[in-house]
matplotlib code that plots the C-alpha trace (Angstrom):
import matplotlib.pyplot as plt

x = [31.9, 35.3, 38.4, 40.7, 44.0, 43.0, 46.6, 50.2, 53.1, 56.8, 59.5, 63.1, 64.5, 63.5, 63.2, 61.3, 57.5, 56.2, 55.0, 51.9, 52.4, 49.8, 51.9, 54.6, 56.9, 56.8, 59.8, 59.4, 61.2, 62.4, 59.6, 58.5, 61.2, 62.3, 60.9, 63.2, 63.0, 63.7, 66.7, 67.8, 67.6, 64.4, 64.3, 63.9, 66.0, 68.7, 66.3, 67.0, 65.7, 65.1, 62.1, 59.3, 56.8, 59.2, 58.5, 55.1, 52.9, 49.1, 46.5, 42.8, 41.5, 38.5, 40.7, 42.6, 39.4, 38.0, 41.1, 41.8, 45.3, 46.5, 47.8, 51.3, 51.5, 50.5, 53.8, 52.3, 52.9, 49.4, 46.1, 43.2, 39.5, 36.7, 38.9, 39.6, 43.4, 43.5, 41.8, 44.7, 47.3, 48.5, 46.6, 47.7, 46.1, 46.6, 46.8, 46.5, 48.8, 51.2, 51.0, 51.3, 51.2, 49.9, 52.5, 51.6, 49.8, 51.6, 51.0, 51.8, 55.1, 56.6, 58.5, 55.2, 54.2, 57.6, 57.5, 53.9, 53.8, 50.5, 49.6, 48.7, 49.5, 46.0, 43.9, 45.7, 45.8, 44.7, 44.1, 47.7, 47.6, 49.3, 52.9, 53.3, 55.7, 55.7, 55.9, 55.9, 57.2, 54.7, 53.0, 50.6, 48.3, 45.9, 42.4, 43.7, 41.3, 42.5, 41.5, 42.0, 43.1, 43.1, 39.8]
y = [76.0, 77.7, 75.6, 75.9, 74.7, 72.1, 71.4, 72.1, 69.6, 70.0, 67.4, 68.4, 65.1, 62.3, 59.8, 62.0, 61.9, 65.4, 67.6, 69.8, 73.5, 76.3, 78.7, 78.1, 80.5, 79.8, 80.8, 81.1, 78.3, 76.7, 75.3, 75.7, 76.9, 74.1, 71.3, 68.5, 69.6, 73.2, 72.0, 69.7, 66.5, 64.8, 61.3, 62.4, 65.6, 64.3, 62.2, 62.6, 64.0, 67.2, 69.1, 71.3, 70.3, 69.6, 72.6, 71.8, 68.8, 68.9, 66.2, 66.3, 65.8, 64.0, 61.3, 60.8, 60.4, 57.9, 55.6, 56.0, 57.6, 60.3, 63.5, 63.0, 59.5, 61.0, 63.0, 65.9, 69.5, 70.9, 69.2, 70.8, 70.8, 71.4, 71.2, 68.6, 68.8, 66.8, 69.7, 72.1, 70.5, 73.4, 76.0, 78.8, 79.4, 81.3, 80.0, 83.1, 85.5, 82.9, 82.3, 78.6, 76.6, 73.0, 71.0, 67.3, 64.7, 63.2, 59.5, 57.3, 55.4, 52.3, 54.7, 55.7, 52.1, 51.4, 54.3, 53.8, 50.0, 50.2, 49.2, 52.6, 52.3, 51.1, 53.2, 56.4, 55.7, 59.0, 60.5, 60.9, 64.7, 67.4, 68.5, 72.3, 75.1, 78.2, 81.3, 84.0, 84.4, 84.6, 82.9, 80.0, 79.5, 76.8, 78.1, 80.1, 80.2, 78.6, 80.6, 79.1, 81.9, 79.9, 78.5]
z = [10.5, 9.6, 9.1, 12.1, 13.6, 16.2, 17.4, 16.6, 17.1, 17.1, 17.5, 18.1, 16.7, 14.4, 17.2, 19.7, 19.8, 18.8, 21.6, 21.5, 21.6, 21.5, 19.4, 16.7, 14.9, 11.1, 9.0, 5.2, 3.3, 6.6, 8.7, 12.3, 14.7, 16.9, 14.7, 13.5, 9.9, 10.7, 12.6, 9.8, 11.9, 10.7, 9.4, 5.8, 6.0, 3.7, 1.5, -2.2, -4.4, -2.4, -3.4, -2.1, 0.5, 3.3, 5.6, 7.1, 7.3, 8.1, 8.9, 9.4, 13.0, 11.5, 10.0, 13.3, 15.2, 12.6, 12.7, 16.4, 16.0, 18.4, 16.9, 18.3, 16.8, 13.4, 13.5, 11.5, 12.5, 12.2, 13.0, 11.1, 11.7, 9.1, 6.0, 3.3, 2.9, -0.3, -2.0, -1.1, -3.4, -5.6, -3.6, -1.4, 2.0, 5.2, 8.7, 10.8, 9.0, 7.6, 3.8, 2.9, -0.3, -0.5, -2.5, -2.4, -0.4, 2.6, 2.4, 5.3, 5.1, 6.7, 9.1, 10.6, 11.1, 12.7, 15.2, 16.2, 16.1, 14.2, 10.7, 9.2, 5.5, 4.5, 7.0, 6.0, 2.2, 0.5, 3.9, 5.3, 5.1, 3.2, 2.7, 2.3, 2.0, 4.2, 2.1, 4.8, 8.3, 11.1, 14.1, 14.0, 17.0, 18.0, 17.0, 14.0, 11.1, 7.8, 4.7, 1.2, -1.2, -4.5, -5.6]

ax = plt.figure().add_subplot(projection="3d")
ax.plot(x, y, z, "-o")
ax.set_aspect("equal")
plt.show()
């Protein structure tokens, strides 16, 4: 079974629950158009030190199903299916035509516990998803295949 995009989520502000969209415009070195981090108003937008891996977040649908967390509560941009995201740290991959680089794991934080009202730090340990950089402009759609380029 190929790895695919199961869902896409965008939130216009830090305090707003992300909304599902079927298509998102990705901008290199910026993020998804309309998302809180693209707009510069995410919870961690001004967090120091600034570094890579702040443009796109991904999480596995299989993990969400196992722990009973909805995709919008996870507050990640892309929900994947059929792919182990931890294996993509330091690797380049394509979602549709968009070139992406996996930067680091995206562990859960106390902020996620606060906004969901759930204790997620332990259930999401080492399974909180991936932080990535967008390297090329393009469009990401629900159902797009995900192709790993670096092996």
